[in-house]
PDB file of N, CA, C and O in Angstrom:
ATOM      1  N   UNK A   1     -18.921 -88.045  97.787  1.00  0.00           N
ATOM      2  CA  UNK A   1     -20.059 -87.613  97.184  1.00  0.00           C
ATOM      3  C   UNK A   1     -21.367 -88.341  97.387  1.00  0.00           C
ATOM      4  O   UNK A   1     -21.421 -89.533  97.692  1.00  0.00           O
ATOM      5  N   UNK A   2     -22.380 -87.593  97.208  1.00  0.00           N
ATOM      6  CA  UNK A   2     -23.795 -88.267  97.409  1.00  0.00           C
ATOM      7  C   UNK A   2     -24.068 -89.332  96.316  1.00  0.00           C
ATOM      8  O   UNK A   2     -23.612 -89.210  95.179  1.00  0.00           O
ATOM      9  N   UNK A   3     -24.784 -90.319  96.683  1.00  0.00           N
ATOM     10  CA  UNK A   3     -25.185 -91.366  95.697  1.00  0.00           C
ATOM     11  C   UNK A   3     -26.063 -90.778  94.603  1.00  0.00           C
ATOM     12  O   UNK A   3     -26.049 -91.221  93.454  1.00  0.00           O
ATOM     13  N   UNK A   4     -26.842 -89.746  95.006  1.00  0.00           N
ATOM     14  CA  UNK A   4     -27.741 -89.288  94.011  1.00  0.00           C
ATOM     15  C   UNK A   4     -27.214 -88.343  93.043  1.00  0.00           C
ATOM     16  O   UNK A   4     -27.938 -87.895  92.155  1.00  0.00           O
ATOM     17  N   UNK A   5     -25.914 -87.993  93.171  1.00  0.00           N
ATOM     18  CA  UNK A   5     -25.152 -87.120  92.251  1.00  0.00           C
ATOM     19  C   UNK A   5     -24.810 -87.823  90.959  1.00  0.00           C
ATOM     20  O   UNK A   5     -24.123 -88.845  90.973  1.00  0.00           O
ATOM     21  N   UNK A   6     -25.265 -87.308  89.868  1.00  0.00           N
ATOM     22  CA  UNK A   6     -25.065 -87.923  88.543  1.00  0.00           C
ATOM     23  C   UNK A   6     -24.344 -86.954  87.685  1.00  0.00           C
ATOM     24  O   UNK A   6     -24.301 -85.755  87.959  1.00  0.00           O
ATOM     25  N   UNK A   7     -23.739 -87.512  86.575  1.00  0.00           N
ATOM     26  CA  UNK A   7     -23.046 -86.646  85.638  1.00  0.00           C
ATOM     27  C   UNK A   7     -24.007 -85.707  84.847  1.00  0.00           C
ATOM     28  O   UNK A   7     -23.571 -84.648  84.395  1.00  0.00           O
ATOM     29  N   UNK A   8     -25.374 -86.095  84.662  1.00  0.00           N
ATOM     30  CA  UNK A   8     -26.285 -85.248  84.024  1.00  0.00           C
ATOM     31  C   UNK A   8     -26.746 -84.222  84.991  1.00  0.00           C
ATOM     32  O   UNK A   8     -27.175 -83.169  84.518  1.00  0.00           O
ATOM     33  N   UNK A   9     -26.718 -84.386  86.335  1.00  0.00           N
ATOM     34  CA  UNK A   9     -26.933 -83.342  87.191  1.00  0.00           C
ATOM     35  C   UNK A   9     -25.887 -82.312  87.312  1.00  0.00           C
ATOM     36  O   UNK A   9     -26.135 -81.122  87.500  1.00  0.00           O
ATOM     37  N   UNK A  10     -24.610 -82.858  87.187  1.00  0.00           N
ATOM     38  CA  UNK A  10     -23.503 -81.947  87.195  1.00  0.00           C
ATOM     39  C   UNK A  10     -23.421 -81.060  85.949  1.00  0.00           C
ATOM     40  O   UNK A  10     -23.058 -79.884  85.950  1.00  0.00           O
ATOM     41  N   UNK A  11     -23.796 -81.764  84.906  1.00  0.00           N
ATOM     42  CA  UNK A  11     -23.823 -80.991  83.510  1.00  0.00           C
ATOM     43  C   UNK A  11     -24.909 -79.934  83.526  1.00  0.00           C
ATOM     44  O   UNK A  11     -24.742 -78.804  83.066  1.00  0.00           O
ATOM     45  N   UNK A  12     -26.034 -80.366  84.085  1.00  0.00           N
ATOM     46  CA  UNK A  12     -27.186 -79.313  84.215  1.00  0.00           C
ATOM     47  C   UNK A  12     -26.878 -78.020  85.000  1.00  0.00           C
ATOM     48  O   UNK A  12     -27.197 -76.897  84.609  1.00  0.00           O
ATOM     49  N   UNK A  13     -26.238 -78.288  86.125  1.00  0.00           N
ATOM     50  CA  UNK A  13     -25.771 -77.193  86.981  1.00  0.00           C
ATOM     51  C   UNK A  13     -24.691 -76.400  86.344  1.00  0.00           C
ATOM     52  O   UNK A  13     -24.598 -75.188  86.538  1.00  0.00           O
ATOM     53  N   UNK A  14     -23.867 -77.067  85.583  1.00  0.00           N
ATOM     54  CA  UNK A  14     -22.793 -76.322  84.784  1.00  0.00           C
ATOM     55  C   UNK A  14     -23.397 -75.321  83.709  1.00  0.00           C
ATOM     56  O   UNK A  14     -23.013 -74.161  83.559  1.00  0.00           O
ATOM     57  N   UNK A  15     -24.368 -75.927  83.007  1.00  0.00           N
ATOM     58  CA  UNK A  15     -25.040 -75.188  81.894  1.00  0.00           C
ATOM     59  C   UNK A  15     -25.797 -73.985  82.558  1.00  0.00           C
ATOM     60  O   UNK A  15     -25.732 -72.887  82.004  1.00  0.00           O
ATOM     61  N   UNK A  16     -26.540 -74.144  83.764  1.00  0.00           N
ATOM     62  CA  UNK A  16     -27.195 -73.119  84.270  1.00  0.00           C
ATOM     63  C   UNK A  16     -26.246 -72.134  84.785  1.00  0.00           C
ATOM     64  O   UNK A  16     -26.543 -70.951  84.621  1.00  0.00           O
ATOM     65  N   UNK A  17     -25.189 -72.415  85.362  1.00  0.00           N
ATOM     66  CA  UNK A  17     -24.178 -71.468  85.755  1.00  0.00           C
ATOM     67  C   UNK A  17     -23.481 -70.697  84.535  1.00  0.00           C
ATOM     68  O   UNK A  17     -23.147 -69.515  84.623  1.00  0.00           O
ATOM     69  N   UNK A  18     -23.313 -71.394  83.515  1.00  0.00           N
ATOM     70  CA  UNK A  18     -22.840 -70.648  82.380  1.00  0.00           C
ATOM     71  C   UNK A  18     -23.769 -69.762  81.809  1.00  0.00           C
ATOM     72  O   UNK A  18     -23.336 -68.728  81.301  1.00  0.00           O
ATOM     73  N   UNK A  19     -25.020 -70.004  81.807  1.00  0.00           N
ATOM     74  CA  UNK A  19     -26.016 -69.031  81.338  1.00  0.00           C
ATOM     75  C   UNK A  19     -26.204 -67.889  82.214  1.00  0.00           C
ATOM     76  O   UNK A  19     -26.381 -66.763  81.749  1.00  0.00           O
ATOM     77  N   UNK A  20     -26.171 -68.154  83.614  1.00  0.00           N
ATOM     78  CA  UNK A  20     -26.267 -67.051  84.529  1.00  0.00           C
ATOM     79  C   UNK A  20     -25.003 -66.158  84.365  1.00  0.00           C
ATOM     80  O   UNK A  20     -25.223 -64.947  84.401  1.00  0.00           O
ATOM     81  N   UNK A  21     -23.881 -66.506  84.214  1.00  0.00           N
ATOM     82  CA  UNK A  21     -22.684 -65.828  84.022  1.00  0.00           C
ATOM     83  C   UNK A  21     -22.735 -65.010  82.683  1.00  0.00           C
ATOM     84  O   UNK A  21     -22.266 -63.875  82.602  1.00  0.00           O
ATOM     85  N   UNK A  22     -23.261 -65.580  81.774  1.00  0.00           N
ATOM     86  CA  UNK A  22     -23.357 -64.930  80.341  1.00  0.00           C
ATOM     87  C   UNK A  22     -24.377 -63.764  80.545  1.00  0.00           C
ATOM     88  O   UNK A  22     -24.116 -62.654  80.081  1.00  0.00           O
ATOM     89  N   UNK A  23     -25.492 -63.988  81.207  1.00  0.00           N
ATOM     90  CA  UNK A  23     -26.461 -62.981  81.322  1.00  0.00           C
ATOM     91  C   UNK A  23     -25.973 -61.820  82.066  1.00  0.00           C
ATOM     92  O   UNK A  23     -26.284 -60.667  81.764  1.00  0.00           O
ATOM     93  N   UNK A  24     -25.060 -62.189  83.228  1.00  0.00           N
ATOM     94  CA  UNK A  24     -24.557 -61.062  84.097  1.00  0.00           C
ATOM     95  C   UNK A  24     -23.522 -60.204  83.267  1.00  0.00           C
ATOM     96  O   UNK A  24     -23.367 -59.000  83.472  1.00  0.00           O
ATOM     97  N   UNK A  25     -22.839 -60.905  82.333  1.00  0.00           N
ATOM     98  CA  UNK A  25     -21.910 -60.097  81.429  1.00  0.00           C
ATOM     99  C   UNK A  25     -22.791 -59.310  80.500  1.00  0.00           C
ATOM    100  O   UNK A  25     -22.446 -58.151  80.271  1.00  0.00           O
ATOM    101  N   UNK A  26     -23.862 -59.768  79.941  1.00  0.00           N
ATOM    102  CA  UNK A  26     -24.684 -58.979  79.029  1.00  0.00           C
ATOM    103  C   UNK A  26     -25.288 -57.830  79.699  1.00  0.00           C
ATOM    104  O   UNK A  26     -25.321 -56.747  79.115  1.00  0.00           O
ATOM    105  N   UNK A  27     -25.767 -57.971  80.870  1.00  0.00           N
ATOM    106  CA  UNK A  27     -26.359 -56.770  81.542  1.00  0.00           C
ATOM    107  C   UNK A  27     -25.383 -55.797  81.953  1.00  0.00           C
ATOM    108  O   UNK A  27     -25.643 -54.595  81.914  1.00  0.00           O
ATOM    109  N   UNK A  28     -24.190 -56.278  82.373  1.00  0.00           N
ATOM    110  CA  UNK A  28     -23.122 -55.195  82.800  1.00  0.00           C
ATOM    111  C   UNK A  28     -22.777 -54.554  81.526  1.00  0.00           C
ATOM    112  O   UNK A  28     -22.552 -53.345  81.584  1.00  0.00           O
ATOM    113  N   UNK A  29     -22.690 -55.156  80.347  1.00  0.00           N
ATOM    114  CA  UNK A  29     -22.439 -54.467  79.123  1.00  0.00           C
ATOM    115  C   UNK A  29     -23.486 -53.432  78.788  1.00  0.00           C
ATOM    116  O   UNK A  29     -23.176 -52.406  78.182  1.00  0.00           O
ATOM    117  N   UNK A  30     -24.603 -53.664  79.137  1.00  0.00           N
ATOM    118  CA  UNK A  30     -25.741 -52.715  78.890  1.00  0.00           C
ATOM    119  C   UNK A  30     -25.678 -51.538  79.828  1.00  0.00           C
ATOM    120  O   UNK A  30     -26.065 -50.418  79.495  1.00  0.00           O
ATOM    121  N   UNK A  31     -25.151 -51.843  81.078  1.00  0.00           N
ATOM    122  CA  UNK A  31     -25.278 -50.703  82.114  1.00  0.00           C
ATOM    123  C   UNK A  31     -23.994 -49.925  81.932  1.00  0.00           C
ATOM    124  O   UNK A  31     -24.042 -48.723  82.193  1.00  0.00           O
ATOM    125  N   UNK A  32     -22.886 -50.434  81.533  1.00  0.00           N
ATOM    126  CA  UNK A  32     -21.551 -49.603  81.392  1.00  0.00           C
ATOM    127  C   UNK A  32     -21.173 -49.822  79.975  1.00  0.00           C
ATOM    128  O   UNK A  32     -20.200 -50.543  79.754  1.00  0.00           O
ATOM    129  N   UNK A  33     -21.844 -49.271  78.955  1.00  0.00           N
ATOM    130  CA  UNK A  33     -21.424 -49.342  77.537  1.00  0.00           C
ATOM    131  C   UNK A  33     -20.044 -48.740  77.095  1.00  0.00           C
ATOM    132  O   UNK A  33     -19.444 -49.169  76.109  1.00  0.00           O
ATOM    133  N   UNK A  34     -19.568 -47.702  77.897  1.00  0.00           N
ATOM    134  CA  UNK A  34     -18.431 -47.083  77.502  1.00  0.00           C
ATOM    135  C   UNK A  34     -17.193 -47.722  78.072  1.00  0.00           C
ATOM    136  O   UNK A  34     -16.095 -47.251  77.774  1.00  0.00           O
ATOM    137  N   UNK A  35     -17.298 -48.836  78.929  1.00  0.00           N
ATOM    138  CA  UNK A  35     -16.177 -49.355  79.535  1.00  0.00           C
ATOM    139  C   UNK A  35     -15.218 -50.117  78.545  1.00  0.00           C
ATOM    140  O   UNK A  35     -14.067 -50.445  78.834  1.00  0.00           O
ATOM    141  N   UNK A  36     -15.808 -50.345  77.404  1.00  0.00           N
ATOM    142  CA  UNK A  36     -15.019 -51.066  76.378  1.00  0.00           C
ATOM    143  C   UNK A  36     -14.086 -50.347  75.628  1.00  0.00           C
ATOM    144  O   UNK A  36     -13.248 -50.912  74.926  1.00  0.00           O
ATOM    145  N   UNK A  37     -14.186 -49.053  75.741  1.00  0.00           N
ATOM    146  CA  UNK A  37     -13.265 -47.985  75.052  1.00  0.00           C
ATOM    147  C   UNK A  37     -12.296 -47.513  75.884  1.00  0.00           C
ATOM    148  O   UNK A  37     -11.736 -46.486  75.502  1.00  0.00           O
ATOM    149  N   UNK A  38     -11.882 -48.077  77.116  1.00  0.00           N
ATOM    150  CA  UNK A  38     -10.950 -47.645  77.993  1.00  0.00           C
ATOM    151  C   UNK A  38      -9.590 -47.784  77.382  1.00  0.00           C
ATOM    152  O   UNK A  38      -9.279 -48.828  76.809  1.00  0.00           O
ATOM    153  N   UNK A  39      -8.703 -46.688  77.490  1.00  0.00           N
ATOM    154  CA  UNK A  39      -7.364 -46.893  76.980  1.00  0.00           C
ATOM    155  C   UNK A  39      -6.374 -46.055  77.708  1.00  0.00           C
ATOM    156  O   UNK A  39      -5.182 -46.103  77.403  1.00  0.00           O
TER     157      UNK A  39
END
C-alpha cells in the first residue's frame, strides 16, 4: 500500500461510497415505485 494511505482516508472513501449507494437506492425507489409489491 502507499505510504500516504491513512485510516481516515479509507473511512472517508467508505462513507462516500455508502452515501452514493444509498442515493442510488433512493432514486431507483422513486423511478420504480411498484417494484416493492411484487409477489
